[in-house]
C-alpha positions in Angstrom: -81.2 -55.5 42.3 -80.9 -51.7 42.5 -78.0 -50.0 44.4 -80.2 -47.0 45.1 -81.0 -46.0 48.7 -84.5 -46.9 49.9 -86.4 -44.2 51.8 -89.9 -45.0 53.2 -92.5 -42.4 52.4 -93.0 -41.3 56.1 -89.2 -40.8 56.6 -87.8 -37.2 56.5 -84.4 -37.1 54.7 -82.9 -33.7 54.0 -82.1 -32.9 50.4 -78.4 -32.2 51.4 -78.0 -35.5 53.2 -75.9 -38.2 51.4 -77.0 -41.8 51.5 -74.7 -44.6 50.2 -75.7 -47.4 48.0 -78.4 -49.8 49.4 -78.8 -47.7 52.6 -82.4 -48.0 53.9 -84.3 -45.4 56.0 -87.4 -46.7 57.6 -90.7 -45.2 58.7 -90.7 -41.9 60.6 -86.9 -41.7 60.7 -85.2 -38.4 60.2 -81.8 -37.7 58.6 -80.8 -34.1 58.8 -79.0 -31.6 56.6 -75.4 -32.5 55.6 -75.5 -36.0 57.2 -73.4 -38.6 55.3 -74.3 -42.2 55.6 -72.2 -44.9 54.0 -73.3 -47.9 51.9 -75.6 -50.7 53.3 -76.7 -48.7 56.4 -80.0 -49.4 58.0 -81.8 -46.6 59.8 -84.7 -47.9 61.9 -88.2 -46.6 62.6 -88.2 -43.3 64.4 -84.4 -43.0 64.5 -82.7 -39.6 64.3 -79.5 -38.6 62.6 -78.4 -35.0 63.3 -76.9 -32.5 60.9 -73.5 -33.3 59.5 -73.3 -36.6 61.3 -70.9 -39.0 59.5 -71.6 -42.8 59.5 -69.4 -45.4 57.8 -70.6 -48.4 55.8 -72.8 -51.2 57.1 -74.0 -49.3 60.2 -77.3 -50.1 61.9 -79.4 -47.7 63.9 -82.2 -49.6 65.6 -85.7 -48.1 66.2 -85.7 -44.7 68.0 -82.0 -44.4 68.3 -80.8 -40.8 68.5 -77.5 -39.7 67.1 -76.8 -36.0 67.6 -74.3 -34.0 65.7 -71.3 -33.9 65.4 -71.1 -37.7 66.0 -68.7 -39.8 63.9 -69.4 -43.5 63.5 -66.9 -45.9 61.8 -67.9 -48.9 59.7 -70.1 -51.6 61.0 -71.3 -49.7 64.1 -74.5 -50.9 65.8 -76.6 -48.5 67.8 -79.4 -50.3 69.7 -83.0 -49.4 70.2 -83.6 -46.0 71.9 -79.8 -45.5 72.5 -78.7 -41.9 72.7 -75.4 -40.2 71.6 -75.6 -36.7 73.2 -73.9 -33.5 72.1 -74.2 -30.9 74.9 -71.8 -31.0 78.0 -73.8 -28.4 79.9 -77.5 -28.6 78.7 -79.7 -25.6 79.3 -82.8 -24.5 77.3 -82.4 -20.9 78.4 -79.6 -18.4 79.1 -79.2 -16.9 82.6 -81.7 -14.1 81.7 -84.2 -16.9 80.7 -84.0 -16.0 77.0 -84.2 -19.0 74.8 -80.8 -20.3 73.8 -79.9 -20.3 70.1 -77.3 -22.3 68.2 -74.8 -19.6 68.9 -75.2 -20.0 72.7 -73.6 -23.4 72.9 -70.8 -25.5 71.4 -71.8 -29.0 70.2 -69.4 -31.9 71.2 -69.7 -35.3 69.7 -69.4 -39.0 70.3 -66.9 -40.9 68.2 -67.3 -44.7 67.7 -64.7 -47.0 66.2 -65.3 -49.7 63.6 -67.4 -52.6 64.6 -68.4 -51.3 68.1 -71.9 -51.8 69.5 -74.0 -49.6 71.8 -76.8 -51.6 73.5 -80.5 -50.7 73.9 -81.2 -47.6 75.8 -77.5 -46.9 76.5 -76.5 -43.3 76.7 -73.1 -42.0 75.5 -72.4 -38.6 77.1 -70.3 -36.5 74.7 -67.4 -36.0 74.3 -66.4 -39.6 74.5 -64.7 -42.1 72.2 -65.8 -45.7 72.0 -63.0 -47.9 70.7 -63.2 -50.3 67.8 -65.2 -53.5 68.5 -66.1 -52.4 72.0 -69.5 -53.4 73.5 -71.5 -51.0 75.6 -74.2 -53.0 77.5 -77.9 -52.2 77.4 -78.8 -49.3 79.8 -75.2 -48.3 80.4 -74.2 -44.6 80.7 -70.8 -43.9 79.2 -69.1 -40.9 80.7 -65.5 -41.6 79.7 -63.6 -43.1 76.8 -64.0 -46.8 76.3 -61.0 -48.8 75.0 -61.1 -51.0 71.9 -62.6 -54.5 72.6 -63.8 -53.4 76.1 -67.1 -54.7 77.5 -68.6 -52.0 79.7 -71.7 -52.0 81.9 -73.5 -49.9 84.5 -74.0 -46.3 85.5 -71.5 -44.9 85.1 -70.2 -47.5 82.7 -67.1 -49.5 83.8 -65.1 -52.3 82.1 -65.9 -55.8 83.3 -64.2 -57.7 80.6 -63.2 -57.9 76.9 -65.0 -58.9 73.7 -63.7 -60.0 70.3 -64.9 -59.1 66.9 -67.7 -61.7 67.2 -69.0 -59.8 70.2 -68.8 -62.7 72.7 -66.8 -62.3 76.0 -63.2 -63.4 75.7 -61.8 -66.0 78.1 -58.4 -65.9 79.6 -56.0 -68.7 78.6 -52.5 -68.4 80.0 -51.3 -65.0 79.1 -53.8 -64.3 76.4 -57.5 -63.6 75.9 -59.3 -65.9 73.5 -62.6 -65.8 71.6 -64.5 -69.0 72.4 -66.1 -68.9 68.9 -63.5 -67.7 66.5 -60.3 -68.7 68.3 -58.9 -65.2 67.8 -56.3 -64.3 70.4 -55.6 -61.0 72.1 -52.9 -59.7 74.5 -53.7 -57.3 77.3 -51.3 -54.4 77.8 -52.4 -52.4 80.9 -55.9 -51.3 80.2 -55.7 -51.9 76.5 -56.2 -55.1 74.4 -54.6 -55.8 71.0 -55.1 -58.7 68.6 -52.3 -61.2 68.2 -51.1 -61.0 64.6 
């Protein structure tokens, strides 16, 4: 089996984009100039990866997900169908004199996502925010502030309603710890943060 990336004929991948081994870019997806995708990534139909976006290994962008520059995704990040990572704090098409804005008229800000985190279908992450490692953003949520590692957030605006482990299932409280019902992994809560028990 070849380690070469696979790009479907209808996809648009810039010559300066870098695709890691075995990364797949499906129909009608676009990967812009300077984007760097790690190994074993999967870019779904109609998905968009902006200029100079960096994605780690084993990331998955589902169909029609939009990842705008300068987003930074760790390893194993999941972006659900039609989810959006924005990049403009104060969006306007035109300047006050109604002249069309150019790239020089605004400053792009990005979304940063830690290893193993998941963004649900049609969720929106409003830059600049950081989503911690292994966090889970529920489908349809709108993230307007940083999300701690292992947090489960829902709603508009997104708020934490619990914790998830690396498997992605909600943790249950047992005594002074949080426990994954599938893996048995244990975590300790310290204020609004969770850390694995070594």
